N, C-alpha and C positions, 0 to 999 in steps of 0.2 A: 655901201654899208647901211645907210639909213633905210633903204627899201628892203633889204634882205630879211630882216626880222619880221616885219608885217607880212611878207610873202610866205615865210615859213609857217606862221601861225594859221594863215588861210589854208595851206595845204593840209595841215593836221586836222583842222575842222572838217574839211572836205572828206578826208579819209574816214573819220568817225561816222559821218553821215552815211557813207557808202556801206560800211559794215553793219550799221543799224538796219538798213534796208534788207541786207542778207538774212539776219536773224529774226526779222519781223515775221510773225505768224508761227514761230516754233514754240512748243510747250516745253519749257525747261524745268517743270516741276518733277521731282523724283517720283518714278512710278513704283507702286507696290508690287511685290512679287505675287504671282498668281497662287491661289490657295488650292490645295488638293484635299478632297474629303474621301475618307475610307470608311466603309460600313462592313460589319461582320455579322452574319446570322448563322443559326444552326438549323439544319433541316429537321432534326429531332431535338426539340428544346429540352435541355437538362437543367433543372434547378441547381444552383450553386456553381455553375461553370464560370470561369474567369478568362478574360482576354488580356493579353500582354502585348504591347508594341514596343520594341526595342528595350525589353526588360522592365518597362514600367506598366503598372496595372492601369488598364483602360476601362474596366468595368465588366458587367455581365452582358452576355448577348441576349437579345439583339442589340448590337452596338451601332448606333446610327450616326453617320456623318462625323467621324472622328477626324479632325483637321491635322494633317501631317505635311511635312515638306516633300516636294517632288523628289523622287529617287527610290532607292531600295531600303526596305525596312524588314525587321524580323518580327513576325507575328506568331503568337503562341496561344493556343486554347487548351486549358486543362481543367480537370475536375477529378477528385479522388474517386477511384473505382472505375475510371475510364482511361482509355489510351490517350496520351497527350499528343496534340497536333502542333507541329512547329515547322514553319517554312519561311522563305524569303519572298516578299511581295514587292512589286514595283508600283509606286504611286506616280501617275502621270499628271503633269501640271494642268490645272483648271479642269480636271476630269474626275467625276465621282466614280469610285470603284467599289463594287460589292463583292465580298468574299463569303462563301457559304460552305459550311462543314457539317459532317455527321460524326458525332462522338460514338465510339464503340466501347461498350462495357467490357471490362476485363475481370471484375470481381465485385464483391459486396463490401461496403464500408460498415464495419462493426465497431460500435463504441461500448466499452466494458467499464463498469463502475461498481463501487461497493461502498456501503455506509460504514464499513469497519476500517478504522484507521490502520495504516500500514499494510493493507491487503495487497497481494500480488496475484498475477494471473499467468498461467502457463497454457499456451495454445498448442495443441497437438504434441505435447511432450517437450516443447522448446523451453529455453531458459525463462524463468518467471520474470515478469516486468511489473513495475509499480503501476497502480491504478490511480486515477482514471487513464484509460488507454484506448486509442483509436487505431484500428488496423484495417487494411484492405485484404480480404481473404478470398481465395479462389472459390469457384463454384463448388458446392457440395457440403458434406457434413464435416464439422470440426468439433474437437473436444476441448472444452474450457475447464480448467481447474483453478479455483480461486482459494487462496489460503492466507492465514495470518497466524502469528504466534499466539497460542492460548485459545485458538478457536478450531472448530471442526472444519476441515476443508470441504468445499462443495464442488461437485462435478456437474457439468451440463453440456449437452450436445446441441449445437445450433446448425441450421441448414442455410447456407449462404446462397443467395439468389443473385445472379448477375444484375448489376445496376441498382441493387436495393440498399437502403440504409437501415441497419439493424441496431438495436440497443439491447444490452444484457446487463441487468442490475442484480447484485448479490448482497444478501444480508446474512452474515455468518453468525453462528451461535456458539457460545462457550462450550467446549467439549474436552475430549481426552487429550487433545493436542496441547492443552494448557500445561506448562511445566509444573511438576509436583513441588510443593513447598517442603523444604527439608528443615526439620527442627534441630538446630545446632546447640540447644541448651542441654547440659548434662542431666541425666535422670535424677530424680529426688532420691536421697539416701535415707535409710531408716536409722536415724541417729537419735538415741534417747536423750543425750545431752542437748542436742539442738532443739528437741521438742520441749524440754524443760525451760530452755532460755527463751523460746518463742512459742507461747501457748497457741498462737493463731494457726500453727502448722499441725496441731493435733488432729484436726479434721482430715488432713491429707495423709496422716501416718497410717501404717499398717495396723489394723485392729488387733486387740490382744489375743483373740481366739485364733488368729492366723499366724502368730509368731511361734517359731519352733521352740524357743527356750521356755515359753510358758507351758507348752505341752510336755516338754522334758521334765520340768519341775513337778507338774501334776503326776507324771509317771513315777517320779522318784517318791513322792508322798504316798501314792497308792502302793508301791512296792514295800515301803517301810511299814505301812499299816498291815499288809499281809504278813510280813515277818513277825510283827508284834503279836498279831493274833495267833500265829502259830506258837510263839513262845508262851503266851498266856494260857492257851488251851492245851498245851502239851501236858500229859500226866506227870505228876511229881513222884519220884521213887519214895517208897515208905521205908524209913530207917529201921534197923533191927533193934528192938527194945533191949535185947540182952547186951548190945554194944552201947546204946545210949544211956539206959537206966540201970544196967547191970542185972536186969530182969524185967518183969512186967512193970510198965510205967503207970503211976497213979493217974496221970492226966497228960494229954497231948494237945498241941495247937496246930491245926492244919493237917494232922495225920489221924487216921483212925486209931482208936485205942485197941491194943492187942495185948 
């Protein structure tokens, strides 16, 4: 019993030493995962193009040495007015991979604006849309109609060139499209009583020479004067002296003596 314990301890120490010799020379430090770099370029550089990797914006091409994890990733290159490129790429561990693309133009990017508040634009007869407005239009001519309440609408034809960035600015002028102002106040009435109570309205009243009853009164006066003149100038009948005086009259007033 007395020797068993020291013997056991010696065996344990010997075992540890043997294992230490086995692990001697091994690097037990955790190793870093290998990095993979991906670069994207365009054979025909297009200003404003954007690169997306797994849905996250990665920048504008040329995109040099974007670090990603090994494996499959979704890569997308897009730019308004050009056909979007989207594909799945495979990143190989510790290997730099370059992807090159050519963007193909499908239309022109047209930006339409107006200094008139509330202006809208109709393109080729479509439903009007509020300004400012940016649209990708197909190659060829397009009709723009910009309008706003109370202003003359303006029409313009633009020629869309593939891959081009165009701007169209409109300044509308006040015109016939402005809604007519309706006067809802009742017309002024020719009221003599109102004129007497408010002398300030005399200037706005109908002048005397234009009033019907003034001319009616003048006509009545003229007619009376004519009748009076006729009565005064009409000859008076001469009475018979034999009836008035029983014979020749010694004197008469207003009639000739007979």
